[in-house]
C-alpha positions in Angstrom: -8.6 -34.2 -13.8 -9.6 -36.6 -10.9 -8.6 -39.1 -9.2 -9.0 -42.4 -11.1 -11.4 -43.9 -9.1 -13.9 -41.0 -10.0 -13.1 -41.2 -13.7 -13.6 -45.1 -13.2 -16.9 -44.3 -11.9 -18.1 -42.0 -14.4 -16.6 -44.3 -17.3 -19.1 -47.2 -15.6 -22.0 -44.8 -15.2 -21.4 -43.6 -19.1 -21.9 -47.8 -20.0 -24.8 -47.8 -18.3 -27.2 -45.2 -19.3 -29.5 -46.5 -21.8 -30.2 -49.7 -21.0 -33.0 -51.1 -21.8 -35.1 -51.4 -18.5 -33.3 -48.6 -16.5 -32.6 -46.0 -19.2 -31.5 -42.7 -18.3 -31.8 -43.4 -14.4 -28.4 -43.9 -13.6 -26.8 -42.2 -10.5 -23.1 -42.1 -8.9 -24.2 -42.4 -5.1 -25.4 -44.8 -2.7 -27.7 -42.0 -1.0 -29.4 -40.8 -4.2 -33.3 -40.6 -2.7 -34.7 -43.0 -4.7 -38.9 -41.3 -6.1 -40.8 -43.4 -7.9 -40.5 -41.7 -11.3 -36.6 -42.8 -11.0 -37.5 -46.6 -11.2 -36.3 -48.4 -12.2 -32.4 -47.3 -11.4 -29.0 -47.9 -11.1 -26.8 -46.5 -8.1 -22.9 -46.9 -9.2 -20.5 -46.5 -5.9 -17.3 -47.6 -4.8 -16.6 -49.9 -1.4 -13.4 -50.4 -1.4 -9.6 -50.3 -2.5 -6.7 -52.2 -2.1 -3.2 -51.1 -2.7 0.5 -52.4 -3.4 4.1 -50.9 -4.7 4.9 -52.9 -7.3 8.3 -51.7 -8.0 10.4 -49.9 -5.9 11.5 -46.4 -7.9 10.3 -43.1 -7.7 7.7 -42.4 -8.0 6.1 -45.8 -7.2 4.2 -47.4 -9.2 0.9 -48.8 -7.4 -1.3 -51.6 -8.1 -4.7 -51.0 -7.3 -8.3 -53.4 -6.9 -11.4 -51.5 -6.4 -14.5 -52.4 -6.1 -17.5 -50.8 -7.5 -20.8 -51.6 -7.0 -23.8 -51.5 -9.4 -26.9 -51.1 -8.3 -30.4 -52.0 -9.6 -33.3 -51.2 -7.9 -36.9 -52.3 -9.6 -40.5 -51.5 -7.8 -43.3 -54.0 -8.8 -45.0 -57.0 -8.1 -42.3 -60.1 -8.4 -39.0 -58.6 -9.3 -37.0 -61.1 -9.6 -36.9 -61.6 -13.5 -36.7 -58.2 -13.6 -33.8 -57.9 -11.4 -31.8 -60.8 -13.6 -33.1 -58.3 -16.7 -31.2 -55.5 -15.1 -28.0 -57.8 -14.4 -28.4 -59.3 -18.1 -27.9 -56.0 -19.8 -25.4 -54.9 -16.9 -22.8 -58.0 -17.2 -22.9 -57.2 -21.1 -22.3 -53.8 -21.2 -19.3 -54.5 -18.6 -18.3 -57.0 -20.7 -18.0 -54.9 -23.5 -15.4 -52.9 -21.9 -13.6 -54.9 -19.6 -10.6 -52.1 -19.3 -13.2 -49.2 -18.6 -11.8 -46.9 -21.8 -8.5 -48.1 -20.9 -8.3 -46.7 -17.3 -8.1 -50.6 -15.7 -6.1 -53.2 -16.4 -9.2 -55.3 -16.1 -12.8 -56.1 -14.4 -14.8 -58.8 -13.7 -18.0 -59.2 -11.9 -17.0 -60.7 -8.3 -20.1 -61.3 -6.6 -23.9 -60.4 -6.9 -26.4 -59.9 -3.9 -30.4 -59.7 -4.5 -33.5 -58.6 -2.0 -36.6 -58.0 -1.9 -38.5 -56.0 0.9 -42.1 -56.8 0.3 -42.7 -54.5 3.2 -44.0 -51.6 1.7 -46.8 -51.0 -0.4 -45.0 -52.0 -3.4 -42.1 -54.7 -3.0 -39.1 -53.2 -4.3 -36.0 -55.3 -5.5 -32.6 -54.7 -5.3 -29.8 -56.5 -7.2 -25.9 -56.1 -6.3 -23.3 -56.5 -8.8 -19.8 -56.1 -6.9 -17.6 -55.5 -10.4 -13.4 -55.6 -9.1 -11.7 -53.0 -11.5 -7.8 -53.6 -11.7 -6.0 -50.3 -12.1 -2.6 -48.9 -12.0 -1.2 -45.4 -11.5 2.2 -43.7 -10.1 2.2 -42.6 -6.2 2.4 -39.0 -7.3 -0.3 -39.2 -9.6 -3.6 -40.7 -8.8 -5.3 -39.2 -12.0 -3.1 -41.0 -15.1 -3.6 -44.7 -15.8 -0.3 -46.1 -16.4 
């Protein structure tokens, strides 16, 4: 089995696949080379994680707080409305599975960042939804949620 971080990322990718705006253009990487044929799309990746021991035992239970970014990319004139549509679709599916298929104790939207770059031939809009995913495991088993 994979680390819980990977399992969470994969589950979020599954949740976000098939949305009306981005369809199957969902990639688990921040480094995916985005072709015009792949737009609009979602990039799903993790950026940081805080951990703490919650009980002195053997093995030690850990509480983890993972930052997961769901980044929407849209290329068209006036992308703002389309980025908001992507955000709405992501927020609805994420709210429908707050425990990430029982891998986490909770998840919530922490922040949203929006950028538009009009320097190329087509404007590119990016919306970054950062979710906090809280989960637990024991220190000697990072593959299994408790």
